[in-house]
N, C-alpha and C positions, 0 to 999 in steps of 0.2 A: 223280283230280283233280290229284294231285301227281306225275303221270308227266312225265318230261322227254324231250324229243326229242333228236336227235343233237347239237344245239347246246347242250344243257343247259338249255333253256327249258321251263317248264311252260305250261299253257294260259293262265294269267293273264298271263304275260310276253308271250305272243304278242298277247293282247288289248290289253295296255297299249301295246305298241309300234305296233300297227296302228290303235289308236284305237277299239276296240270298247268303248264306254263301258257299254252295257247288259250285255254279257258280264262285264265287270269287276264290276259291281254284283252280278250273280248269284253269281259266284265268291266274293266277299267275304261275301255274305249266307249262303251255304252253309257257309263256313269263314272266320272273321275272320282266321285266321293267314295266309291267302293274301295279305293286304294287304302284308305285309313279307317275303314269300317271296323268297329270293335265287336267282338263276340258278346252275345247276350248271356254271359255266365259270370262266375265270380272273378275271373281273371281279366276280362275285358281286353282280350288280345287282338292286335291288328293282324292282317294277313302276313305282314312281314315277320312278326313274332312267331306266328304259327309255322311259317316256313323255316325259321330258325329252329323251332322245337322239333321239326321233322328231320333236321340235319341235311336238307336237300340244298346243296350249294347252287345248283342251277336255278332253282326257284328263287333263292335269295338274290342272286344276281339279276334275275328278270325283274323282280319287284323294285330293286334299287335303280335299275335302268329306267323304270317308270316313275322314278322320283318318290318312292316310298320313304317315309321318315325312318332314318337309321337309329335314332336315339330315343325311340318310344319305349315305354315300360308298361308292364301290366300292374295289376293291383297289388302284387307281391313285391313291387319295386324291382322286378327282374326285367332287364333289357336283353339285348342280343348276347352280350358277354355272359351274363349270369345264366341265361338259358343254355348256352353252350357248355358252361361249366357243369351245370346240373345234369346235363345229358352226356357229358364227356365227349363233346364234338370238337376234338382238338384241331382237326383239319379245317373246320369252319372258323375256329378262332384264328388259326394261322392266316386264313383269307382276310379276316378283318384287320389283322396286324399289318398284312401286306398292303391293304387298301389305304391304311393310315388316314382315315377320315377324322378330322378334328372334332366332329360332332360325336364320335365314338372313341374315346381314349381307352383302348382295350386294356392296357397294362394297369391303368388306374382302377378300372372296374374290377379287373381280375384280382389284384392285390387286396382291394377292399373286401372282396368276397373271401379271400384266403383268411383274412383277419376277422371273419364273422364269428359271433358267439354261437351261431347255430352249427351244431356238429356236422350235419349233413352238408351244409354249404361249405364249411371250412374244409371238410375232407374231400369233397368232389372238386372244389376249385384247386386245392392242393395237389390233387392228382394231375390236373391239367397243367399246373405250373411245373410239376415234376417232369411231365412229358415234354413240355416246351423247352426245358433246360437240359434234357438228357444229353449226355456226352456221346461223342462219336469216336470210335477207335481210330478212324482215319484222320479226323480233323481235331480231335481233342475237345476242349471246352466249347459249349454251344455259344454262338454269337449273341443269343438272347440274354446272356448274363448281364450285359450292360444295361438293357432295358429294365431288368429287375432291380439292378443297383440304382439307376438314375431315378426310378419311380418309388424309391423308399421301400423296396421289397424286403431288404434284410431286417430292418427293425420290425416289420410286420411279422416275419417268420419267428423272430425271437419272442415277440409278444405271444404268438401262438404257443410256443414252447413253454413260456411262463404261465400261460392261461390255465383255465379249469377244464378245458375239453378233455375227454378221455384220450388215453394214449394212442388208441387206434386212429382217432381223427387227426392226431398230430403227425403221424408217420409220414404222410406225403410231403408235408412242409419240411420235415427233417431231411427227407431225401432230396428235395429241391435245393435246399441250402448246401448240402453236401456236393451237389452237382457243380456249383459255382464257387466253392470255397477256396479253390487254389489261387484265385485272384487276391492280390494284396489288399485292394480297396474293399473287397467283400469282407475279408478277415477283420480289417480295421473297424468297419461299420458294425460287424457282428459283435466284436469285443466291446466297443464303446456303448452298445445297446444293452450290455449286461448279459451277453449270451453265454459266457463261460460258466457262471454259477448256475444258470438255468439248465445247461446241458449236463452238468455234474449231478444236478437233482434228478434228471431223467435216468441216470444210472441206477437209481433206486426203484425204478419202475418194475412192475410184474410182467410187463410186455417185453419179452426177450428181444424182439426185433427192434423195438424202440431203443433198448439198451445198446444193441449192436451199432445202430446208427449214431447214437450219442458218442460211443467209444471211438468210432471211426472219425467223427468230427473233431473230437478232442485230440486224437492222434495227429491229425493234420495240423491243427493249431499249435501243438506242442513243438513243432519243428522250429518255431521262433522263440528265442530266449524269453522275450518279454511276456509272451502268452503262456509259456511253460511256467514262468514264475507265478503268474496269476492263478493258474490251475493248482499249483502246489499250495499257494496261500489259501485256496478254497478247499483244501483237504481232498484233492482228487485221488491221491494214492490210497487213502482209506476207503473211498467209495469204490475204486476199482478192485481193491482187495475183497470187499464184501461180495462183489459180483463173482470173483474167482472162487470164493468159498461156497457160494450158494447156487450158481448156475451150472448146469451140466451139459449145455449145448456147446459143442466145440466151436461152432460157427460164431457164437457170441464171445467165447473165450479168446479167439484169435486176435480181434482188434483190442480187447482188454489187455492182453499180454503185450501187444505192439505198443500200446500207450506207455507201459513201463519202459519199454526199450527206448522210445523216442525221448521221453522225459530224462532218462539216464544219459542219453547221448549228448544232450544239450549242456549239461552242467554237472560238475563233480559234487556241487552242493546238493543237487537233486538226488544224485546217487546215494549220498550219505543219508539224506532224509528218507528216501525210499527204503533203504536198508534198516533204518531205525523204526519203521512201522512194525509193531509187534505182530508176529505171525506171517508177515508177507513172504519172506524168503522160504520159510518152511512150506507155505502153501504152494509156491511156484515149484519147488522140488517135488511136492506131493503129486502135482499134475502129471509127472512122468509115469507114475504108477497107474493112473486112471485112464490115460488116453494113449492111443498109438497112431492117431491120424497124423499124417506127415506134415501138413501145413501148420497144425498146432505145435507139433514138435519143433518145427523150424522156427516159429515165433518164440517158443519157450526157450530154445537153446540160444537164440540171438539175445534174448532178454537176460539170460544168465550171464553171458559174456559182458554185455554192456553195463549191467548193474554192478558187476564186480570190478570193472576196469579201474585201475589206479586207486581202489578203495579197499584198504586192507581189511577193515571190519566186515565188509560185504564178502570179500574173498573167503575169509575165515568162516563166516556163517554158512555160505553155500557148501563149502567142502565139509564142514562139520555136520551139516544137515544131510549129507550123503548124496550130493549131486554127482560125484565122480563116477560111481558105477553106471549111472544112467548115461552119462556122456560116453563112457567106454562102450556101452551097448549100442548107442547110436552110431559111433564110429565103425564098430564092427558089423553092424547089421544094415547099413545103408549104402552098400556098394553101388546100388542102382540109382540112388538119390544123391548125386554128388553135392548139390547145394546144401543139403542137410548135413552131410558128412563134413563138408568144409566148414560149416558154421560151428559144428561140435568141436572140431580141431581148434578153431579160433577161440572158442570159449575156454578150452583148456589153457591156451596161451594167456588169455586175460586173467584167468583165475590164478595162474602161477606167477605172473609177472611181479618181480621184486618182492616176493613173499616167501620166505624160507619155510614157514609153517605149511602153507598149501602145497608148496613144491614137494615137501616130504610126504605129505598125506596122499597126494596124487600119484607120486611114484610108487608108494606102497600098494596101490591098486593095479600096478602093472601097465599103466597106460603107455609108458615109454616103449614097451615092447610092441604094442599095437601100432604106435606111430612109426617106429623103425620099419615095421613090415609094410605099412602104408607107403612110406617113403621109398622103399626099394621097388615097389610094384608100380607106383604112379609115374607118369611122364607128363601130366598136366602141370603147366608152369605154376598156376595159381595154387593148386593143391600142394605141390612141392614147397612153395614159399610158405604157406600157412603151416604145414607140418614141421618144416625146419624151424620156424619161429616158435612153435609150441615146444619143441624139444629143447631149444636153447633157453626159453623162459623157464622150463623145468630145471635146467642146470643151475640157474641162479648165479650167484657170485662165487660159489664154492668151486675151487679149482679142480678138485677131484671129480665132482659131478660134471663140470664142463668137459673134462678130459674123457669121461665115460660117454657123454653125448657125442663128442667129436669123433671118438673111436667108433661108436655105433654107426655114424654117418659114413665114416671111412674117408681116407685121404683122396681117393679117386672121385668120390661124389662131391667132396668139398671143392676140388679143383674144377669139376663141372659147374658147380655153382658160380665160381669166379667167371666162367665163360658165358653165363646166362645173361639175360637182359634185365633181371630183377636186381635193383639196388639193395633190397633187403637180403637177398641171397648173397650178394657180394659181401655185405657186412658179416653175415653169419659164417660164410666161408673163411673170411679173413680172421675172424675171432677164433673159429675152430682150428684152423691151421696154426694160429699163434699159440693156442693151448697145447696142441700136439708137439710143437717145436720146443716147448719149455720143459724144464725139469730134468731129473736124473735119468729117466727112461723116456727119451724123446724119439720123435720120428723125423728128425731133420733130414736124414739121408733118404728115407722113403719119399718124402715130399720133393726132394731134389730129383730123385730118379723118375718120378712121375711128372716132371716138368711143372712143378707148382710155382716156380719163381717168376716165370715170364708173365702169366696173367696177373700176378700180384703187382709186379712193377707197372703193368699197363694201368692198373687202378690208381696209381699215384697221380694220374691226370684227372681223376674224378673231380667234379665240381662240388661234391658233397664233402665237407670238412670231416664229418664223422667217419666216412669211409676212408678218406686219406689218412686220418690219425690211426685208424685200426691197421691199415696196411703198413704204415711206417713202423709201428710197433712189432707187427708180425715179422717183417724183414729183419728187425733187430733180433728177435728170438731165434730166427733161422740162422743167424750169423755166428752166434756163440752159444755154448752150453753152460752148464753149471761150472762155476770157477773160471769163467771167461775163457774157456777152451774154444778156440776158433774152429769154425766149420768151413774149411777152405773151399770145398765144392760149392757151397751155397754163396759164399762171398764172391767167388768168380762168376757164378751165374747172375748175381745181382749186377755186377759190373758189365757183363756181356750183354745184359738186357737194357743197358743204358740207365740202370737204376741210380748209379752215382750221379749222373747228370741231373736226373729229376730231383734227387734229394738235395743236391746243392742249390738247384733253382728254388725249391720250396724253402730251404733255409734262408735264402737271400730275399726272395720276392713275395712270399706268401703274405697276405693281409692279416693272417691269424698269427699272433705271437706264439701260441701253443704249438701250432704246426711248424713254425720256424725252429723252435727249440727242440721239439721231438725229432725233426729231421736231423738236427745237429747231433743228437744223442745216437741215432741210428748210424750216421756216418762214422761216428767214433767206434761203434761196435763192429761195423762191417770191416773196418780197417785194422782191428786188433790182430797182430801176428801176420799182417799181409802188407808188405812194403809196396807192392805194385799198386794196390788200391790207395794207399796213402799218397803215393806219387800222383796217381790220377786225380785225387781230390785236390791236391795242391796245384795241379795244372790249371784249374779253373780260377781265373783272376778274381772272381767275386768272392771266393772263399777266403775267409780270414778268421783267426781266433779272436780278433777284436770284436767281431759280431757276437760271438758267444760270451765274451767277457762283459759286453754291455748288458746282455740279458741277465747277468748275475745281479744286476741292480734294478730289475723290473719291479713294478708295483705288485705283481702277482707272485705269491709265494711259490706256487707250483712251477712257474717258469724259472724262478731263481734256483730251485732245487734241481730241476732238469738241466739247467745250464751247467751246474756243478757236475752233474753226472756225465754230460757231454765232455767236459774238460778231463774228467777222470778217465773216460774211455779212451780218449786220444793219448793221454799221458801214461796209460797202463803199460808198465814194463817197456817204455819207450823214452829214452833219455833225450833224444833229439827233439821229440815233440814237446817234452817238458821245457826244454830250453827255448823253443819257439814261443810257447805260451808265456814264459817269463819275459822274453824280450818284447812281447807285444803288450806288456802291462802287468802280467801276473794277476793273482787274485788275493784279496785280503782275508785274513782270518775273521774279521768282523762280518763278512758276508755269510759265514756259516753259523754265527752265534745264535740267531733266532731259531734255527733248526736244531742246533745242539741242545738248546734249552726247552724245546717244544715238548708239550705233553703228547703229541702225536708220535707214536713209536715209528711209523713209517718214515717221517721226516728225520727223526733222530738217527735212525739206523743208516739211512742213505748219506746224511751229512757226515756221520762218523767215518764211514768208509771213504768218503771223498777226501777228508782232511788227511787220512793216512796216505792215500795215493798221491795227493798233491802236496805233501808235506815239504818237499824240497823247493817248491815254487811259491810258498806262502811266505812272503818276506817279513811280515810283521809278527811272526811267531816262530820260536825255535822248532826245528824239525823234530827233535826228539819229543818235545812236549806235545805237539799236535798229534804225532803218531801214537804216543802212549794214551792220550785222551781218547782218540778215535777207537783204538783197540779195546780200551776199557769199556766204552759205551756199548760196543757191539756184544762183548761177552756178557755184560749186564743184561742185555736183552735176551740172550740165550738162557740166562738163569731165571729171569723174572717174567718175561712176556707170556701171556695166555693165548695170544692170537697165533694161529698156525701160519698165517701168511707172513707174519713178522719173524717167527721162528725159522721159516724156510729162507726168508731174505737174509737174516743174520747168519745162518749157516752158509749160505752162498757167499756172503761177504767174507767169511772166514776162509772158504775155499779159494776165493780170488786172492786174498792177502797171503795165503800160505805159500804161494809160489810167486811172490814178488821179490823185494830186496832182502838180502841177508839180515838176520836179526829179528825180522817181523815174526816168523814162525815161533822163535824162542819166546818172544814176548807174549804171544798168544797162548802158548803152552803153559807159561809161567803163571797165568791167572786162571788156571783150572778149566780151560776151554775143553780139554779132552773129556773131563768128567761130565760137563753139561751136554756136550755133543753125544756122548754115549747114552745119556738118559733119553735123548731124542730118537734113538734107534728103535724105541718101542712105541713111537707115536703112531696113531692110527691114520695120520695124514701122509699120503705117499710122498708129497713134495717135501715135507719136513724130514721124513725118514731118509729119503734119498739124498737130499742136500747135506744133511748131517753126516751121512756115510761117506760122501765124496770129500767133504771137508776133513774128516778124520783120515781119509786116505792120503791126502796131501801132507797132513801133519805127521804121518809115519816117516817121512823123509827127514824129520827132525829127530835126533837121537832120543831126547827126553820124551817127545810126543809119542814116538813109536813104543818106547818102554812102558809109558803109562797105558797106552791102548792095549798093548799085549797083556799087561797085568789084568786089565778089566775083562778082556776076552777069555783069559785063562780062568778067571773066577766064574764067568758066565759065557760059555761057548755059543749061546744063542746069538750074542752080538756079532760073532764072526760069521754066522750064517747070513745075517742081514748085510754085513759089509760085502761079503762075496757076491751076494745077489746084485749089488749095485756097481760092482767093478767089472768093467768090460775091457775090451782092447783100447778104449778111449781113456779110461780112468784106471789108475794103477795104485797098488800098494807098494811100498818100498821093498826091495829084495831082502834087506836086513830084517824087516818085520815079518815077511813071509817065511824066511828061514827060521826066525824065532818061533813062529806059530807051529811050524813043522816039528821043531824040537819039543814044544809043549805037548803036541799030540803023541810023540813017541814016549814022553815021560808019563803021560796020562792026564786026562781032563775029567772034571766032574760031569756027570750026565745032565743033559738038558731036562728040566722037570717035565713030567708027563702032563699033557693037557695044555701045553704052551700054545697060545693062539698064533697061528701062522699069519704073518702080515704079507707074505709073498704069494701072489695069486697067479701071476703069469710071467713069462720071460720073453720079451720081444726079441726079434733078431738084432744082432749087434751091428752098429754102424762101423764103417771102415775106420781104420786108425787115423786119428787126427793129431797133428803136432801140438805140443804144449809149450807155450812161450814162457820161459823162466828167466827173469833178469834180476840181478842184484846190483846195488851201487857199490863200487869199490873206489870211487873218487876219480876214476878215469873214464867212466862210461862203458867199461867192458862188462859183458854179461857173464854170469857163472851159474852153473846148474845148481838147483836147490839141494840136490842130494849131496853135493860136495861142500855146501855152505855150512861151516861149523861155527862161524862167528855169529853172535846174536846181537839183539838190539842194544845190549850194553856196550859192545865194542863199536857198533856202527853209529849209535845215536846218543852218545853221552851217558853210558852206564845206566840204561833204563831197563828195568824189568818190572814185573808187576805181580801182585797176588790178589786173588779175589776170594773172599770167604765171607760167610755171614757175620763172623765176629769182627773182622776188620771193617766190614761195611757199616756196622753200627757205630764204630768209633769215628767215622768220617763226618765232617760237618758239611751239610748240604750235599748229599750224595748225588752223583751224576744220574743214576738210574731213575731217580725221582724228579729229574729235570730241574732241580733247584741249585745245581752247582753254580757258583759264582764264576762267570766267564768274562767278566769285564776287566778292569785294571787290576783286580785281585787274583786273576786266574793263575798267575805264576805261583801264588801261595796256596793253591788248592790242596786238599788233603788226600790226594791220590798217593797211596803208600808204595814205595819202590824199595824192594828188598829190606823192608822193615824200617826204612828211613823216609822222612818227608822229603819230597823232591825240592 
C-alpha cells in the first residue's frame, strides 16, 4: 500500500492527482495514515496538495470531507493557495474563499504571494488577483475589492510597482489595482502608500502595456483635486509628454492624452502649468498629423478644449501652433461620428472664449462658415447648443462681430432657441436678438413680425438671473432705436404679453439689486413716447419713483449709474414725469459727481447725458450749468475717445439730446459737434458710423448745424453717401438741408476720390415709419417741434453756449475730458468757456 513508484508517489498520490475519488476512500478506509502520506520526492506533497495541483475540485472536496489537513505545505512553502496561483486555478481559489476556513486564510496567502520577490510567483498570483477582481459590465466593481482592501492588498501592489521585478511581472498587479481603484478607500490607501510617484515612474517603462495601465490609473486618480496636485508636484506632465513624444501606439496615447484632460479639468492652476511645459502643446497639435484613429482624435480634441479653457496663454499657443485647421477638418469630416464632431465644436468654443486674438485667428480660417452650415443642418439639441455657443464665443465682445454671428443664425432660428429647453440657447438667443435690435440698421421690426417678443417675455420668469438680465436688456433694445426713437409695435407687444407686469414685479420684488434697477431702466425705455404704457406702469401700486431714487444711493456704482439712466428714460421729453420725480424727492447733483469725474469713459458719458436730461429736476445745481457741463463732456468724448463703443454711445447721446428741449441742439453745434461727428462717418465700426450719421441728421434741424454739415458734405460728397445710407423712413434729414444739398449738386460738387473704401456693404429692408417724440421746454410744459425751434440754449438756460477747440482746451484748468475738473464747491467757477467769457 505504501510502495512508491519511480517518482516517489504511492498509490494514494496517484489516485489524488488523477481524481480517483473511490480509490482514495478505500485507501484511507484501509489505513487512515494514508490521508497525510507525503510523497518521497523533493516536494513532500500530501494527497491533498496533489489534488490541488491537479485542479480537481471534486477530489479536493473528497479529501477535505475525509478530514485531510487544509493548511499543509510542501518543501517550497507552497500550500493550497500558492499551488492554485502557480497553476492559475482561479475556480479552486474561489472555492477556498467561499469555504472560508480559518486554517486557510486565502487572501492573506494570495497577497503574500503577489508581493513575492520571485517573478514567476508574483506574476502568476497577480494574474489570479486580477481575475478575482475583474469588473462586470452588469454589476460593476467586483465585491472582492473589499477583501483585497481589508487584507492590505493595496500597499502590497504598490510595493510590487516600486520593486525590482521586470515590468511584465508587474502588469497583472497593475491591472488588479485598476479593477478596484474607483473606491475612495482604495485610492486613499494607494496614495498614502506612495503609489503616485511609483506609477509616474512606470510611465518611463519600455513596456507599452505597463505605460498604458499606469496612465489609466493616474487618469482615474487625477479626478480628485488633492491627488491631481500630488501628480503635478511629481512632474507627471513632463513624464506624460515624454510618452507622447516617443510612443507611437495609439492605444497607449489615448489614456496619456486623457490624463492631460482630467488634470486640466480639475484646476486652472494645472492648466497653466501644463501649458507651461515646453513643447507640450506643440506635441499635442502634432498628433493630429500622425493619427486618424477616432478614439485618439476624440481624446486629443477634448484635451485641447479643456487645456485651453479660461487660460489665455494656452488658447494663444494652441491657435498659434496651428490647431484650428485640424479642428476644422474634424468638424467637416466627422458627420458620422457625432461625439467627435461635438467635441471639436466645443474645443473651438473654449479656444475662442474671451480671447480676441484667438477669435480673430480662428475666424480667419473660416470655421464660422462651417459652424453656420452645421447649425442649419442639425436638429440635435446638444449639437445646436454647442455650435451656437462656439459661434457666440467667436463673436467675443465686439458688437460688429456679434451682429454678424446673430445675422448668420437668423432671427427665426434665434426665436426657435428661445422656445427650446436649453438655458444656454435661451441666453444666446436673447443676446443675439438684443444685438440685432440695436444700432442704426436694426431688425426690430423683423423680430416683432416673427413674434419674438412673447418668448422673450416668458423668459422674464426664469430662475436664472443671468438669463433674466439678458432678456430685460433685449426688451429695452427692442423698445427704442438710436436717438430714443420709440418702436411702438414692440412696446405694445411687450405690454400685451404682460411684460410690464413682470418688469414691475422684478423691479419691486427681485432679490438682486441689479435686476431691480435694470428692470426700472427697461420700463423707462418701453414707455418713451407711449402714454398708454406709462399709464399702465403707474396703475401698479407697487411702482414708485422713490424706489428708483433710493437706488441712486446704492453702494454699487453700476446700480447708481443705471438708476440715473432709468430716471432719464422716464423723464425723456416728458414734463409730467419729471414733475413726478421731483415731487417724490428729485435727485441731487452730488449723486452724479463720482461718475462725472470717473476715468471710465462709459460712466462719464452716461452721467453727462443724464444730467442734461434731468437738469430741470436737479435742485442743487442751476439747470443751465448742469446742461452745459453734460453737453461738453459728451462732445469731449466724441473728440478724444479711442473706444468705438464709447464713440457710438456718445453719438447716440447727441442724437437723443438733439431732439429734446430747445437750445440744446444749438449748444451742441456751438462746440463743434458737427465736425467731430463728420469725422466718425469714416469709422470702420458700423455702430459708430451709423450713430454719428443719425446724430448729424437730427442736428440738420438746427440752422447752424445744417449749414455746417452742408459745408462739410459739399467739400467731401462721400460724407453725404454715408448719411443717405443710414437715413430711412424712420430717421430723416431736415427738408432745408436736403434742399440745400440739391442746390449744391446743381451748382457742382468735387468728385469723390477714386479708390475710396466703401463702408456700405448691404442695405436691410426699412422698418415701418415710427413717430419721433420732440419736446422742448417753454415754461408751460407745451411741446414744440424741433424743426421750428429757433431759440437756443442761450435764450432758454441763461445765455449758455460753448466752444470746443484744442486751443481753448489747453487754456482750461483741470479739463473735464481728463476727469480732473473740480466738481465740488468750486464747480461754479470752472473754466468752461462760454462765448469767449468765463461762466
